[in-house]
PLY file of the C-alpha trace (Angstrom):
ply
format ascii 1.0
element vertex 92
property float x
property float y
property float z
element edge 91
property int vertex1
property int vertex2
end_header
-79.48 -28.22 -159.50
-76.38 -28.06 -157.33
-74.90 -25.17 -155.36
-72.06 -24.92 -152.88
-70.89 -22.38 -150.33
-67.65 -22.52 -148.37
-68.04 -20.76 -145.03
-65.41 -18.35 -143.72
-64.33 -21.11 -141.31
-63.68 -23.41 -144.26
-66.66 -25.76 -144.02
-68.52 -26.69 -147.18
-72.31 -26.58 -147.46
-73.90 -28.13 -150.56
-77.49 -27.96 -151.77
-79.00 -30.30 -154.34
-82.55 -29.60 -155.40
-85.11 -29.40 -158.16
-87.70 -26.76 -158.95
-91.25 -27.65 -159.93
-94.02 -25.10 -160.41
-91.81 -22.42 -158.88
-91.21 -24.38 -155.65
-88.16 -26.18 -154.25
-88.42 -29.97 -154.46
-86.20 -32.92 -153.53
-83.99 -30.71 -151.35
-80.85 -32.37 -149.99
-78.36 -30.45 -147.84
-74.93 -31.93 -147.22
-71.36 -30.89 -146.48
-68.42 -31.27 -144.16
-70.04 -29.48 -141.23
-71.15 -30.89 -137.87
-74.74 -30.94 -136.66
-76.08 -32.10 -133.31
-78.44 -33.86 -133.29
-77.73 -35.30 -136.75
-81.48 -35.74 -137.31
-81.80 -31.95 -137.49
-80.59 -32.23 -141.09
-84.03 -33.61 -141.95
-85.59 -30.51 -140.39
-83.38 -28.27 -142.52
-84.26 -30.03 -145.77
-87.91 -30.23 -144.76
-88.05 -26.50 -144.08
-86.86 -25.79 -147.61
-89.10 -28.34 -149.31
-91.88 -26.44 -151.08
-90.37 -23.01 -150.47
-90.75 -20.53 -153.32
-87.80 -20.68 -155.72
-87.87 -16.87 -155.78
-87.36 -16.63 -151.99
-84.48 -14.41 -150.93
-81.46 -15.67 -149.06
-82.82 -14.02 -145.91
-86.20 -15.72 -146.30
-84.59 -19.12 -146.80
-82.32 -18.62 -143.76
-85.38 -17.75 -141.66
-87.16 -20.94 -142.78
-84.12 -22.99 -141.75
-83.72 -21.19 -138.40
-87.36 -21.64 -137.48
-87.31 -25.36 -138.33
-84.34 -26.29 -136.15
-85.22 -28.35 -133.08
-84.53 -26.63 -129.77
-80.92 -27.13 -128.68
-79.56 -27.84 -132.17
-75.87 -27.07 -132.53
-74.59 -26.08 -135.95
-70.78 -26.25 -136.02
-69.00 -24.79 -139.00
-72.13 -23.53 -140.76
-75.32 -21.54 -140.21
-78.82 -21.11 -141.61
-77.39 -18.29 -143.73
-74.77 -20.65 -145.22
-77.50 -23.13 -146.14
-79.54 -20.35 -147.75
-76.53 -19.14 -149.73
-75.87 -22.66 -151.08
-79.54 -22.95 -152.11
-79.48 -19.55 -153.86
-76.29 -20.58 -155.70
-77.99 -23.75 -156.87
-80.93 -21.72 -158.13
-78.72 -19.26 -159.98
-77.15 -21.93 -162.19
0 1
1 2
2 3
3 4
4 5
5 6
6 7
7 8
8 9
9 10
10 11
11 12
12 13
13 14
14 15
15 16
16 17
17 18
18 19
19 20
20 21
21 22
22 23
23 24
24 25
25 26
26 27
27 28
28 29
29 30
30 31
31 32
32 33
33 34
34 35
35 36
36 37
37 38
38 39
39 40
40 41
41 42
42 43
43 44
44 45
45 46
46 47
47 48
48 49
49 50
50 51
51 52
52 53
53 54
54 55
55 56
56 57
57 58
58 59
59 60
60 61
61 62
62 63
63 64
64 65
65 66
66 67
67 68
68 69
69 70
70 71
71 72
72 73
73 74
74 75
75 76
76 77
77 78
78 79
79 80
80 81
81 82
82 83
83 84
84 85
85 86
86 87
87 88
88 89
89 90
90 91
């Protein structure tokens, strides 16, 4: 499944994932945003891996927020943008 969300600032966030037994699997987040440190992208995908496919946008955003390493800078996107891209993928 694939979903995209273009933030108000113009940055694209994309989510590619699968659903198995009602849970998110093989989650990959990408886009034209900036993330420091870059390794935090693994934390974002890892936070979503295994999450319930029925989770709300707010619940997904909370999972992402809580998984970010201290001091992470998200430029051009947010945990909410990631969650919206995931929900769009799930709605297709």
